[in-house]
N, C-alpha and C positions, 0 to 999 in steps of 0.2 A: 818420369813417370807423371808428372802433374800434368804435363802437356797431353799425354795419352788420355787421361781422366777428363780433362778440358774439352779434349776434341770428341770423345765420345758423348759426353753430355750435350754440348753444343750441337754437333752433328746430329743427334738423335732428335734434338728438339726441331732443328731446321728440318731435317728428312720429315718428320711428322707433321709439321707445318705446311710444307709443299705437297706431303700426300693428301691431306684435306683438302688443300686449294686444287690439286688435280682431281679428286673425286667430286668437288662441286662443278668444275667445268666440264663442258661437253667438247669434242667426245671423250669418252673415258680412256681412252690411249694416251692422253696428256698426263695421266697420273704418274706413270712410270718416268717420264720427261721432268715432270716437276720435281719428283721425288729424288732424283739422281744428281744431275749436273749443278743446279744452283746451291742445294744444301752443301755439296762436297767444295764449292767453290768460296762460300760464305763461311765455312769453318775453316778452310785453309787460309783464307785472307785474314780472318779474325787472331788465328795462331801467329800469322806472319807479322801482323802489326804488333802484337804481344811480343814476340821474340826479336824481331829486326827492325821494328819501327816503321812509321807512315810511308816514308819515301820508297823504302824496299817494296812495301805492300801495292804501292801506286805502280811500281814497274811490274810486279807480278800480275796485277789486274788488267795490265794494258796487254801483257802477253795472253792471258786468258781470252781476252777478247779478240786477239789476233788468230787465236786458235778456234774460237767459235766461228768468226768469219770464214775461216777455212773450211771448217765442218760444214756449214751452210752451203758452200759451193760443192762440197764433196757430195753430200746427201743429194743435192739437186742432180748433179752429174749421174749418180748412182740410179736415181729414179728415172732419169731420162734415157739412160742405157737400158735398162729393164723394160720400161714400158714401150719406148718408141724403136728401139733396135732390138728388142727381143734377147737380149743378152742374159745368160743365167747369173744368178746371185753371185756366185764365187768369183768370176772373172769381173764382173763389173764393179764390186767392192775392191779387189785387188788392184784394179787400174785406176780407181778412183782415188787410191792413197796419193797418187803422183799430183792429182788436182788439189787434194788437201794440202798437201806440202807446199805446192806453188802459190796458191792463195793464202795459206797461213803464213809464210815465209813474206811474202809481199805485204800482208797486212801488219806484221810485226816490224817490218821495216818502216811504213808509214807511221805507226804509232810509237814506236821507241823513241826515247830522248836522244 
């Protein structure tokens, strides 16, 4: 129960901070991006450090980085499919999942100890 309260308070603070940061930056579409992923990652890492120690949290952080690298390639691939090849959103995003998995797994192999 204490972890849930901690997650709620810390997550709320971090989400608010990144929402303000996203509101200040241009374009305004960054507000949602800054409000979601960084706040959840930071709250999760702080809870992991508290629960399992710094070494375990470092492993979790490396996995998050690998997933983010995979997501970068996924998003780039989806944009390329939809803009250059005129593929509709659903087939582009579903086929892009294989790209995300491939690059995420490759990055995870590179960053894992």
